[in-house]
C-alpha positions, 0 to 999 in steps of 0.5 A, spaced: 053 215 747 055 220 741 056 217 735 060 221 729 061 218 722 067 220 717 066 218 710 073 219 707 079 220 712 085 221 708 088 227 710 082 232 712 078 227 714 083 223 718 086 229 722 078 230 723 078 224 726 084 225 730 082 232 733 075 230 735 078 223 739 083 228 742 078 233 744 073 228 746 067 230 743 064 223 741 064 217 745 064 212 738 067 214 731 065 211 724 070 211 719 070 209 712 075 210 706 074 207 699 082 206 699 083 200 704 090 201 706 089 208 708 082 206 711 086 200 716 092 205 717 088 211 720 084 206 724 091 203 728 093 210 728 087 212 732 087 206 737 095 208 738 093 213 741 090 210 747 084 214 747 078 212 750 073 211 745 069 206 740 072 206 732 068 202 727 068 201 720 062 199 719 058 203 714 051 201 715 052 204 723 054 210 719 046 212 718 045 212 726 050 217 728 048 224 730 053 227 725 056 225 719 061 228 715 062 227 707 070 228 706 069 223 701 071 224 693 077 227 689 080 232 693 084 238 690 092 238 687 096 244 684 093 241 677 086 244 679 085 251 679 079 252 683 074 248 687 068 248 682 073 244 677 071 238 682 064 237 681 064 233 675 068 228 679 065 228 686 057 227 683 057 221 683 061 220 690 055 225 693 050 221 690 052 214 692 053 217 699 046 219 699 043 213 696 047 209 703 044 214 708 037 214 705 033 216 712 039 219 716 036 223 722 043 226 724 046 233 722 050 233 715 057 237 714 060 237 707 067 238 706 068 235 699 069 240 694 065 244 691 062 244 697 057 249 697 054 245 691 055 238 694 051 241 700 045 243 695 047 236 693 046 231 699 040 236 702 037 234 695 038 227 694 037 225 702 031 228 702 033 232 708 030 238 712 035 244 710 037 245 717 040 239 718 045 240 712 051 244 714 057 246 709 063 247 711 068 252 709 066 260 711 070 259 718 077 257 714 075 262 709 074 267 715 081 265 719 084 266 713 081 273 712 083 275 719 091 273 718 091 278 712 086 284 715 092 283 721 097 284 715 094 290 713 092 293 719 086 293 719 082 290 726 075 288 727 071 281 726 073 277 720 067 275 716 067 271 710 060 270 707 059 267 699 062 261 695 067 257 698 072 258 692 072 263 688 066 267 689 068 269 697 065 275 700 069 278 705 065 283 709 070 289 710 063 293 713 064 288 719 070 290 720 069 298 721 074 300 716 072 302 709 078 301 704 077 302 698 075 298 692 082 297 689 084 295 696 078 290 697 079 287 691 086 286 692 085 282 699 080 279 695 085 276 690 090 274 696 084 270 699 082 266 693 090 264 693 090 262 700 089 255 700 093 254 694 099 257 697 098 251 702 096 246 697 102 247 692 107 247 698 105 240 702 100 237 698 094 239 700 091 244 706 090 240 713 090 243 720 086 249 718 080 246 715 080 239 720 080 245 726 075 249 724 070 242 722 072 240 729 070 247 731 063 246 727 062 239 730 063 242 737 058 247 736 053 241 734 054 237 740 055 241 745 049 245 742 053 252 743 048 256 739 054 260 736 054 264 729 058 261 724 060 262 717 056 256 714 053 254 707 046 253 708 041 251 703 037 257 702 030 259 701 029 267 700 035 269 705 039 274 701 034 275 696 037 268 694 034 261 693 035 254 689 043 253 692 047 253 698 051 259 700 056 261 706 051 266 711 052 266 718 048 261 721 046 260 729 048 253 729 046 247 735 044 240 736 038 241 731 044 244 726 042 250 723 037 254 728 036 260 724 040 264 719 042 272 720 041 277 714 045 282 715 046 289 712 051 288 707 054 295 703 053 295 695 060 292 693 058 286 698 051 285 695 054 285 688 059 280 691 054 276 694 049 276 689 055 274 683 056 268 688 048 266 689 048 266 681 055 262 680 053 256 686 046 256 683 048 254 676 053 249 679 047 246 683 042 245 677 047 239 676 043 236 682 036 237 679 036 232 673 
């Protein structure tokens, strides 16, 4: 039996639970939320689909899940300028979760922002093998990059590495085109504000994140071994250590099967180093 646990079933966590159920990704879904009314409502809503699966709210059972999705904590609102601004609010949530799941043997997917730092924090606090701790964000950033490239008349695969935040790194070198620095910076600026357009008008991003989280869950459970942009705890890859950062990673049943080190052009290399330095400073908060 395949078991999926989701901690935090508000907008993104709840939609992820529904998509996972609708796509038949798990036989059992274990959900929990600190806000009892939303937890009760989400469970009822899932039950009312009539989908044949087991739905549990037993937090102790989360320790035995195949995949654990960490989507709890304070979400981003229009008043919060960057994802990194959520770190102080969500560090205690990460640490409480880590204590509860000590000894977990499955794969962790970190969603809560600032995702890269929180993925590092979960890895460190839970004492996991680094290949079993995956941060979600790069798939969504890459999809947003693809939309912008299409509008700019640029074709080619869209990949975004780096931080899931202000220091994201769009790979123009993978598109087969070479726009100038000014155009690159203009596109990067649009990408930084892409999520806020949705948050401002509907209160939060839901469909995009939930869809790509479900695809990540599917890649793990079905052992697809496909390369996705995910945040991984680094140990020398791209010249970076002591942080979790978005990189191309081959994903399968064990989690991160391997990290691919692609050649980056000078602009991308500089942005990647900046992203690593910024996120490494955030991650130090979990080293004390």
